[in-house]
C-alpha positions as CSV (number, residue, x, y, z in Angstrom):
1,M,258.1,-65.8,98.3
2,A,255.2,-65.9,95.8
3,A,254.2,-62.4,96.8
4,S,257.7,-61.0,97.1
5,Q,258.3,-57.4,95.9
6,R,262.1,-57.5,96.1
7,G,263.0,-61.0,95.3
8,D,263.8,-62.8,92.0
9,G,260.9,-62.8,89.6
10,G,261.7,-66.4,88.4
11,M,261.6,-67.7,92.0
12,A,258.3,-65.9,92.6
13,R,256.7,-67.6,89.6
14,R,257.9,-71.0,90.6
15,A,256.6,-70.5,94.2
16,R,253.2,-69.6,92.7
17,I,253.2,-72.7,90.7
18,V,253.9,-74.8,93.8
19,L,251.2,-73.0,95.9
20,L,248.6,-73.4,93.2
21,A,249.4,-77.0,92.7
22,A,249.1,-77.6,96.5
23,E,245.5,-76.3,96.3
24,G,244.8,-79.3,94.1
25,R,244.3,-77.4,90.9
26,P,244.9,-79.2,87.6
27,H,248.1,-78.6,85.6
28,S,246.3,-76.7,82.8
29,E,244.7,-74.2,85.3
30,V,248.0,-73.7,87.1
31,A,249.8,-73.0,83.8
32,Q,247.1,-70.5,82.8
33,R,247.1,-68.6,86.1
34,A,250.9,-68.6,86.3
35,G,251.3,-67.5,82.7
36,T,253.4,-70.5,81.6
37,S,253.1,-74.0,80.0
38,V,252.0,-77.3,81.4
39,P,255.5,-78.9,80.9
40,T,257.0,-76.1,83.0
41,V,254.4,-76.7,85.8
42,R,255.3,-80.4,85.8
43,Q,259.0,-79.6,85.9
44,W,258.8,-77.3,89.0
45,R,256.4,-79.6,90.9
46,S,258.8,-82.5,90.3
47,R,261.8,-80.4,91.4
48,Y,260.0,-79.2,94.6
49,A,258.9,-82.7,95.5
50,G,262.5,-83.9,95.2
51,G,264.3,-81.1,97.0
52,G,262.0,-78.6,98.6
53,I,262.3,-74.8,98.3
54,E,266.1,-75.0,97.5
55,A,265.3,-77.0,94.4
56,L,263.4,-74.1,93.0
57,R,266.6,-72.1,92.6
58,D,268.5,-72.0,89.3
59,L,270.9,-74.9,88.7
60,P,274.5,-74.1,87.7
61,R,274.7,-73.3,84.0
62,P,276.9,-75.4,81.8
63,G,279.9,-73.9,80.0
64,R,282.4,-71.2,81.0
65,P,280.9,-68.5,83.3
66,K,280.2,-65.2,81.7
67,T,282.9,-62.6,82.2
68,L,282.0,-59.8,79.8
69,D,280.1,-56.9,81.4
70,K,278.4,-54.9,78.7
71,T,277.6,-52.2,81.2
72,E,281.3,-51.4,81.6
73,I,281.6,-51.1,77.8
74,L,278.7,-48.8,77.6
75,V,280.0,-46.5,80.4
76,R,283.5,-46.4,79.0
77,T,282.1,-45.6,75.5
78,L,280.3,-42.5,76.9
79,E,283.6,-41.2,78.5
80,P,286.1,-39.4,76.3
81,P,289.3,-41.3,75.4
82,P,292.4,-40.5,77.4
83,R,294.6,-37.7,76.1
84,R,297.5,-40.0,75.6
85,L,295.7,-41.6,72.7
86,G,295.3,-38.3,70.8
87,V,291.9,-39.2,69.4
88,T,288.5,-37.5,69.6
89,H,286.4,-40.7,70.0
90,W,286.7,-44.4,70.6
91,S,287.1,-47.0,67.9
92,S,286.2,-50.6,68.6
93,R,289.8,-51.7,68.6
94,L,291.1,-48.8,70.8
95,L,288.4,-49.5,73.4
96,A,288.9,-53.3,73.2
97,T,292.7,-52.8,73.9
98,D,291.9,-50.4,76.8
99,L,289.5,-52.9,78.4
100,G,291.5,-56.0,77.6
101,I,288.7,-57.7,75.6
102,S,288.1,-58.5,71.9
103,S,287.0,-55.9,69.4
104,A,284.1,-58.2,68.4
105,S,282.8,-57.9,72.0
106,V,282.8,-54.1,71.8
107,V,281.1,-54.1,68.4
108,E,278.4,-56.5,69.8
109,A,277.7,-54.2,72.7
110,W,277.6,-51.1,70.5
111,Q,275.1,-52.8,68.1
112,D,272.9,-53.8,71.1
113,W,272.6,-50.2,72.2
114,G,272.8,-48.5,68.8
115,L,276.1,-46.7,69.7
116,Q,278.1,-45.3,66.8
117,P,280.9,-43.1,68.3
118,W,282.4,-42.3,64.9
119,R,279.3,-40.6,63.7
120,Q,278.6,-36.9,64.2
121,Q,275.4,-35.0,63.5
122,S,275.0,-31.3,63.0
123,L,272.9,-28.8,64.9
124,K,272.3,-25.1,65.3
125,F,270.6,-23.3,68.2
126,S,268.6,-20.2,67.5
127,T,269.6,-17.0,69.3
128,E,266.4,-15.2,68.2
129,P,265.0,-13.2,71.2
130,Q,261.5,-13.3,69.7
131,L,261.7,-17.0,68.8
132,E,258.3,-18.1,70.1
133,A,256.5,-15.2,68.5
134,K,258.0,-15.6,65.1
135,L,257.5,-19.4,65.2
136,A,253.8,-18.9,66.0
137,D,253.5,-16.3,63.2
138,V,255.0,-18.4,60.5
139,V,253.5,-21.8,61.5
140,G,250.2,-20.1,62.0
141,L,250.3,-19.0,58.3
142,Y,251.1,-22.6,57.3
143,L,248.4,-24.3,59.4
144,H,245.7,-21.6,59.3
145,P,246.2,-19.2,56.3
146,P,244.0,-16.1,56.2
147,D,240.8,-16.4,54.1
148,N,241.1,-15.2,50.5
149,A,244.9,-14.5,50.9
150,V,247.9,-16.0,49.3
151,V,250.8,-17.4,51.4
152,V,254.2,-17.7,49.6
153,C,257.6,-18.6,50.8
154,I,260.5,-16.7,49.3
155,D,264.3,-17.3,49.5
156,E,267.5,-17.0,47.5
157,K,269.7,-19.9,46.4
158,S,272.9,-17.9,45.8
159,Q,276.1,-19.0,44.1
160,V,274.5,-21.7,41.9
161,Q,277.4,-22.8,39.7
162,A,277.4,-23.7,36.1
163,L,279.6,-26.8,36.2
164,D,280.8,-28.8,33.2
165,Q,282.3,-32.3,33.4
166,T,285.9,-32.7,32.4
167,Q,285.0,-36.0,30.7
168,L,281.9,-37.5,29.3
169,I,279.4,-39.0,31.8
170,L,279.1,-42.7,31.4
171,P,275.4,-43.7,31.1
172,M,275.6,-46.8,33.4
173,L,273.7,-47.9,36.4
174,P,274.7,-46.1,38.6
175,E,275.8,-43.3,36.3
176,R,279.5,-42.4,36.5
177,A,281.1,-39.0,36.3
178,T,284.4,-37.4,37.1
179,H,285.1,-35.9,40.4
180,D,286.4,-32.6,39.0
181,H,284.6,-29.9,37.1
182,I,285.1,-26.9,34.8
183,R,283.3,-23.8,36.3
184,H,281.6,-21.4,33.9
185,G,280.1,-18.8,36.3
186,V,277.3,-18.5,38.9
187,T,273.8,-17.2,39.2
188,T,271.4,-16.5,42.0
189,L,268.0,-18.2,42.0
190,L,265.1,-16.5,43.7
191,A,262.0,-18.6,44.1
192,A,258.5,-18.1,45.6
193,L,256.6,-21.2,46.6
194,E,252.8,-20.8,47.0
195,M,251.7,-22.9,49.9
196,A,248.2,-23.7,48.7
197,T,249.2,-25.2,45.3
198,G,252.9,-25.7,45.3
199,Q,253.3,-23.4,42.3
200,V,256.7,-21.7,42.0
201,V,257.6,-18.2,40.6
202,D,261.3,-17.8,39.8
203,A,263.9,-15.5,38.6
204,C,267.7,-15.7,38.1
205,Y,270.0,-12.7,38.7
206,P,273.7,-12.3,38.4
207,R,273.9,-10.6,41.9
208,H,272.3,-10.8,45.3
209,R,271.4,-7.4,46.5
210,H,268.3,-5.5,47.7
211,Q,267.7,-4.3,44.2
212,E,267.2,-7.8,42.9
213,F,265.0,-8.8,45.8
214,L,262.8,-5.7,45.3
215,R,262.5,-6.5,41.6
216,F,261.5,-10.1,42.5
217,L,259.0,-9.0,45.1
218,K,257.3,-6.9,42.4
219,K,257.2,-9.9,40.1
220,V,255.6,-12.0,42.8
221,A,253.0,-9.3,43.6
222,A,252.1,-9.1,39.9
223,A,251.6,-12.9,39.8
224,W,248.6,-12.5,42.2
225,P,247.1,-9.1,41.4
226,G,244.6,-7.7,43.9
227,R,245.1,-10.5,46.4
228,E,246.3,-10.1,50.0
229,L,249.9,-11.5,49.9
230,H,251.7,-12.9,53.0
231,V,255.4,-13.5,52.2
232,V,257.6,-15.8,54.5
233,C,261.3,-15.0,54.2
234,D,264.5,-15.1,56.3
235,N,266.3,-12.3,58.1
236,D,268.8,-11.5,55.3
237,V,269.9,-7.9,55.3
238,T,268.6,-7.4,51.8
239,H,265.1,-8.1,53.0
240,K,265.1,-5.2,55.5
241,H,266.7,-2.5,53.3
242,P,265.0,0.9,53.5
243,A,264.0,0.6,49.8
244,I,262.1,-2.6,50.7
245,R,260.4,-1.0,53.6
246,D,259.3,2.0,51.5
247,W,257.9,-0.3,48.8
248,L,256.0,-2.3,51.4
249,A,254.5,0.9,52.9
250,A,253.2,1.8,49.4
251,S,251.9,-1.8,48.9
252,P,249.8,-2.5,52.0
253,R,248.4,-5.8,50.5
254,V,251.9,-7.3,50.8
255,T,253.2,-8.4,54.3
256,L,256.5,-9.9,55.1
257,H,256.8,-12.5,57.9
258,F,260.4,-13.3,59.0
259,T,261.6,-16.7,60.2
260,P,263.7,-16.7,63.4
261,T,267.4,-16.4,63.2
262,G,269.0,-19.7,62.5
263,C,265.7,-21.3,61.4
264,S,265.9,-21.2,57.7
265,W,264.5,-24.8,57.6
266,L,261.2,-23.2,58.6
267,N,260.9,-21.7,55.1
268,M,259.1,-24.3,53.0
269,V,260.8,-23.1,49.8
270,E,264.0,-24.8,51.1
271,A,262.4,-28.1,50.4
272,F,261.9,-27.1,46.8
273,F,265.6,-25.9,46.6
274,S,266.6,-29.4,47.8
275,I,264.6,-31.0,45.1
276,I,265.8,-28.9,42.2
277,T,269.4,-29.3,43.3
278,R,269.2,-33.1,43.3
279,Q,267.1,-33.5,40.2
280,A,268.3,-30.8,37.9
281,I,271.4,-28.9,38.9
282,R,273.9,-31.3,40.6
283,R,274.1,-33.9,37.8
284,G,273.7,-31.5,34.8
285,T,276.3,-30.7,32.2
286,L,276.3,-26.9,32.0
287,R,278.7,-25.1,29.7
288,S,277.5,-21.5,30.5
289,V,275.4,-19.5,32.9
290,K,272.8,-19.3,30.1
291,D,272.6,-23.1,30.0
292,L,272.2,-23.1,33.8
293,T,269.3,-20.6,33.8
294,A,267.6,-22.4,30.9
295,K,267.9,-25.7,32.8
296,I,266.4,-24.1,36.0
297,G,263.6,-22.6,33.9
298,A,262.8,-25.8,32.2
299,F,262.6,-27.7,35.5
300,I,260.3,-25.2,37.1
301,D,258.0,-25.2,34.1
302,G,257.7,-28.9,34.4
303,W,257.3,-28.7,38.2
304,N,254.4,-26.2,37.8
305,Q,252.5,-28.6,35.5
306,Q,252.4,-31.4,38.0
307,C,253.1,-29.7,41.4
308,Q,251.6,-30.6,44.7
309,P,251.7,-28.5,47.9
310,F,254.0,-29.2,50.8
311,A,252.0,-29.9,54.0
312,W,253.2,-28.5,57.4
313,T,251.8,-30.6,60.2
314,K,253.6,-29.7,63.5
315,P,252.1,-27.0,65.7
316,A,254.2,-24.1,66.9
317,D,254.1,-25.0,70.6
318,E,256.0,-28.3,69.9
319,L,259.0,-26.5,68.3
320,P,260.7,-24.1,70.8
321,T,262.0,-26.8,73.2
322,N,263.7,-28.5,70.2
323,I,265.5,-25.6,68.7
324,S,266.1,-22.9,71.3
325,K,269.3,-22.6,73.2
326,K,269.2,-22.5,77.0
327,E,270.7,-19.9,79.2
328,T,274.1,-21.5,79.6
329,S,276.2,-23.9,77.5
330,R,276.0,-26.4,80.3
331,A,272.2,-26.5,80.3
332,E,269.8,-28.9,78.8
333,H,270.1,-29.0,75.1
334,Y,267.7,-30.7,72.7
335,V,268.6,-31.6,69.1
336,R,265.8,-31.0,66.7
337,E,264.7,-34.2,65.1
338,D,263.8,-33.4,61.6
339,P,263.0,-36.6,59.6
340,T,264.3,-36.1,56.1
341,S,263.1,-39.3,54.5
342,L,260.0,-41.4,54.3
343,G,262.0,-44.3,55.9
344,E,262.7,-42.1,58.9
345,I,259.0,-41.0,59.2
346,A,257.9,-44.7,58.9
347,Y,260.4,-45.8,61.5
348,S,259.2,-43.0,64.0
349,R,255.5,-43.8,63.5
350,V,255.8,-47.6,63.9
351,R,258.2,-47.4,66.8
352,H,255.9,-45.0,68.6
353,A,253.0,-47.5,68.0
354,I,255.1,-50.3,69.5
355,V,256.3,-48.3,72.5
356,R,252.8,-47.0,73.3
357,L,251.3,-50.5,72.9
358,E,249.2,-49.6,70.0
359,L,250.9,-52.6,68.6
360,P,251.1,-54.9,71.7
361,P,253.8,-57.5,72.3
362,G,253.2,-60.6,70.2
363,A,251.0,-58.8,67.7
364,P,251.6,-59.8,64.0
365,V,252.7,-57.0,61.7
366,S,252.7,-57.0,58.0
367,E,254.0,-54.5,55.5
368,Q,250.6,-54.1,53.9
369,Q,249.0,-53.5,57.3
370,L,251.4,-50.6,58.1
371,V,251.1,-49.1,54.6
372,E,247.3,-49.0,54.9
373,E,247.1,-47.9,58.6
374,Y,249.7,-45.1,58.5
375,G,249.6,-44.0,54.8
376,L,253.2,-45.0,54.1
377,T,255.0,-46.5,51.1
378,K,256.1,-50.1,51.0
379,A,259.7,-49.2,50.6
380,S,259.7,-46.9,53.7
381,V,257.9,-49.6,55.8
382,R,260.4,-52.2,54.7
383,A,263.3,-50.0,55.7
384,A,261.6,-49.2,59.0
385,L,261.0,-52.8,59.8
386,A,264.7,-53.6,59.1
387,R,265.7,-50.9,61.7
388,L,263.2,-52.2,64.2
389,R,264.6,-55.7,63.9
390,V,268.1,-54.3,64.6
391,H,266.7,-52.5,67.7
392,G,264.9,-55.7,68.8
393,L,261.4,-54.3,68.6
394,V,260.1,-56.7,65.9
395,Q,261.2,-60.2,64.8
396,L,260.7,-62.2,61.6
397,A,257.9,-64.7,61.9
398,P,256.9,-67.5,59.5
399,R,253.8,-66.6,57.4
400,R,253.0,-63.5,59.4
401,A,256.2,-61.7,58.1
402,H,256.9,-59.9,61.4
403,V,255.7,-60.0,65.0
404,V,256.2,-57.4,67.8
405,T,258.9,-58.7,70.1
406,A,257.7,-59.9,73.5
407,V,258.8,-58.2,76.7
408,T,260.8,-60.5,78.9
409,L,261.8,-60.2,82.5
410,R,265.4,-60.3,81.3
411,D,264.7,-57.3,79.1
412,V,263.3,-55.4,82.1
413,R,266.3,-56.3,84.3
414,E,268.9,-55.4,81.7
415,V,267.3,-52.0,80.9
416,Y,267.1,-51.1,84.6
417,E,270.5,-52.4,85.4
418,L,271.9,-50.1,82.7
419,R,269.9,-47.2,84.0
420,L,271.2,-47.9,87.5
421,A,274.7,-47.9,86.2
422,I,274.6,-44.6,84.3
423,E,271.8,-42.4,85.5
424,P,273.0,-41.9,89.2
425,L,276.3,-40.8,87.8
426,A,274.5,-38.4,85.5
427,A,272.5,-37.0,88.4
428,E,275.7,-36.5,90.3
429,S,277.3,-34.5,87.4
430,A,274.1,-32.5,86.8
431,A,273.7,-31.3,90.4
432,G,274.2,-27.5,90.5
433,R,274.5,-27.3,86.7
434,M,270.8,-26.9,85.8
435,T,269.6,-23.4,85.3
436,A,266.6,-21.9,87.2
437,R,264.6,-22.0,84.0
438,D,265.2,-25.7,83.6
439,L,264.4,-26.5,87.2
440,Q,261.2,-24.5,87.0
441,R,260.1,-26.4,83.9
442,L,260.6,-29.7,85.7
443,R,258.7,-28.4,88.7
444,E,255.8,-27.5,86.5
445,L,255.7,-30.9,84.8
446,T,255.8,-32.7,88.2
447,S,253.5,-30.3,90.1
448,D,250.6,-32.8,90.5
449,P,250.9,-36.5,91.4
450,P,249.6,-38.6,88.6
451,D,246.7,-41.1,89.2
452,L,247.5,-43.2,86.1
453,E,243.8,-44.1,85.8
454,D,243.3,-42.9,82.2
455,S,245.4,-42.5,79.1
456,V,245.7,-38.7,79.5
457,S,247.2,-39.0,83.0
458,V,249.5,-41.8,81.8
459,D,250.8,-39.7,78.9
460,R,251.4,-36.8,81.3
461,F,253.3,-39.1,83.6
462,L,255.5,-40.5,80.8
463,I,256.2,-36.9,79.5
464,A,257.2,-35.7,83.0
465,N,259.3,-38.8,83.6
466,R,261.2,-38.4,80.3
467,A,261.7,-34.7,80.9
468,V,263.2,-35.3,84.4
469,H,265.6,-38.1,83.3
470,V,266.6,-36.8,79.9
471,G,267.0,-33.3,81.4
472,V,269.4,-34.6,84.0
473,A,271.4,-36.5,81.4
474,A,271.6,-33.4,79.2
475,A,272.7,-31.2,82.1
476,S,275.5,-33.7,82.8
477,G,277.2,-32.3,79.7
478,N,277.5,-35.7,77.9
479,Q,275.5,-35.8,74.7
480,R,276.1,-39.6,74.2
481,L,274.8,-40.2,77.7
482,E,271.7,-38.2,76.8
483,R,271.0,-40.3,73.7
484,I,271.5,-43.5,75.6
485,V,269.1,-42.5,78.4
486,S,266.5,-41.4,75.8
487,Q,266.7,-44.9,74.2
488,L,266.5,-46.6,77.6
489,L,263.4,-44.6,78.5
490,D,261.8,-45.7,75.2
491,D,262.4,-49.3,76.2
492,S,261.1,-48.5,79.7
493,E,257.8,-46.9,78.5
494,R,256.5,-50.2,77.1
495,V,257.1,-51.9,80.4
496,I,255.5,-49.1,82.4
497,L,252.4,-49.2,80.2
498,L,252.2,-53.0,80.6
499,A,252.5,-52.6,84.4
500,V,249.8,-49.9,84.5
501,R,247.5,-52.3,82.7
502,A,248.4,-54.9,85.3
503,G,247.2,-52.5,88.1
504,A,250.4,-50.7,89.1
505,G,248.9,-47.2,88.7
506,H,249.1,-46.5,92.4
507,H,252.9,-46.4,92.2
508,G,252.7,-43.0,90.3
509,R,252.5,-41.0,93.6
510,R,255.7,-42.5,94.9
511,V,257.5,-41.7,91.7
512,H,256.2,-38.2,91.8
513,E,257.6,-37.7,95.3
514,E,261.0,-39.0,94.2
515,H,261.0,-36.7,91.2
516,R,260.4,-33.7,93.6
517,A,263.2,-34.9,95.9
518,L,265.6,-35.2,92.9
519,I,264.8,-31.7,91.7
520,A,265.4,-30.4,95.2
521,A,268.8,-32.1,95.3
522,L,269.7,-30.8,91.9
523,E,268.8,-27.2,92.9
524,A,270.8,-27.5,96.2
525,A,273.8,-28.8,94.2
526,D,273.9,-31.8,96.5
527,K,275.7,-34.4,94.4
528,K,275.6,-37.2,96.9
529,A,271.9,-36.8,97.5
530,A,271.1,-36.5,93.8
531,R,272.9,-39.7,93.1
532,A,271.2,-41.6,95.9
533,V,267.7,-40.3,95.0
534,M,268.2,-41.3,91.4
535,A,269.4,-44.8,92.3
536,A,266.6,-45.4,94.8
537,A,264.0,-44.1,92.3
538,I,265.1,-46.4,89.5
539,G,265.7,-49.5,91.7
540,G,262.5,-49.2,93.6
541,F,260.4,-48.6,90.5
542,R,262.0,-51.6,88.8
543,D,261.1,-54.0,91.6
544,E,257.6,-52.7,91.7
545,L,257.1,-53.1,88.0
546,V,258.4,-56.6,88.0
547,D,256.2,-57.6,90.9
548,A,253.1,-56.0,89.3
549,L,253.7,-57.8,86.0
550,M,254.5,-61.2,87.7
551,N,251.5,-61.2,90.0
552,S,248.8,-60.0,87.5
553,E,246.5,-62.6,86.1
554,R,245.4,-60.0,83.5
555,M,248.8,-60.1,81.9
556,S,248.8,-63.8,81.1
557,H,247.5,-63.2,77.6
558,I,250.1,-60.5,76.9
559,A,253.5,-61.7,75.7
560,L,255.4,-61.1,78.9
561,H,257.8,-64.1,79.1
562,P,260.0,-64.7,82.1
563,A,263.6,-65.6,81.6
564,D,263.4,-68.9,83.4
């Protein structure tokens, strides 16, 4: 029982306590080797002496037995509501009525797993046939600009309105203004952002045609005379007019680099447009287009006096899988994650450090430590820690402010129970729906069995494992299911890394074989086999992880606490 690979983890630990005690070892040594406390050792020795092996089993718990199954709530949330309700998504009360439980129970389950069915995010897939080439071209300019050359990003902000308030703005905190406006006309702002310094060259025109764009290009070229000029712009028709091409042919020092279709976010001047809109235009009182252009000019003059460059950090080879559309609408889709705030960046960095055990379970974490280590602001770190508390990755601790949440056997069981409940169904739905390109990508990622002996091979294994499971969930056609599986894999990664440290690296070959079997079932459109392989893979790996963690003496100093 103490060496069981399939049995209950709590029973295995209690049996180890009894066996170690039978060897005549003192309580303190037994507690250290079993990863528990001396009072717990005394308790299970006493129970065994009084009732034998049966006494090591759990006693009946007091109170009413638990009847709520959160797994059912999760599965039903991921399914669309019935047509008779006439709604597009579940509310807590509708789902509670349908399941015959309280709405508070539904809300609790949603909070546990971060589900928010009422929210909707936006996305847009690029249909650019030369996507990879254009991405490499533009990102290459950002990361490795040519020597002695100037790189500028140009775009138009059209239909900028001169809006006047119908009543006076009240200078309160927060400031109060009427919801309606008086419109006094529009202008088109053209701006060129220099990547090296953050300097901006601007011009406002009443219309948006190729004539205005050509006039602005000449102004930008005159701002850097005699210098090689690389201009990043989008695919607007005004940028490809014959008059523009003729001027470029006569000005060989100026080269245009076009962003892919549907990827205007790649143009760094968009960040400047966002700033000027929020800080100068949106809350202004503008009684004419002349006032509007003067306001824009004054803001840009002030900007140029204290500007700083925007830094692009992500290499081009990490972008295509996030933004490109697959061959069919049923294929694996990825939503581009584009953090738009310091709080989002801080959350992503700290969460990655916790999941990858850079911050191990039980480690103290302070705001000042994270600020200094990751170069973040205190406000962003505070917001990130609040989100991490909600997701159960950190806890408040006296004097130390926060501590990384320990991994418990209950956590492992709950995560893998949910994966067993939903991922086999996803595999069944995905069978026959993945494209040849998607299947080939998974084959390449799982081509070699991992040895899990070093950090590089572990990272490759985790990437391949995520690609297989998230790819299957995405191919099922349920975007909520894809998000849930991604979150569950994040929770699983910490456990996998702990198990590898405990000596479970030899299990990588078996997982590799199951991945290959799953890919074969998906390609053959064998729904029954895909479901069975997925269930066997998750269940088998769960049991091996628990056994490796329970039987490793090296893990006794890491905060892996059983749910006794």
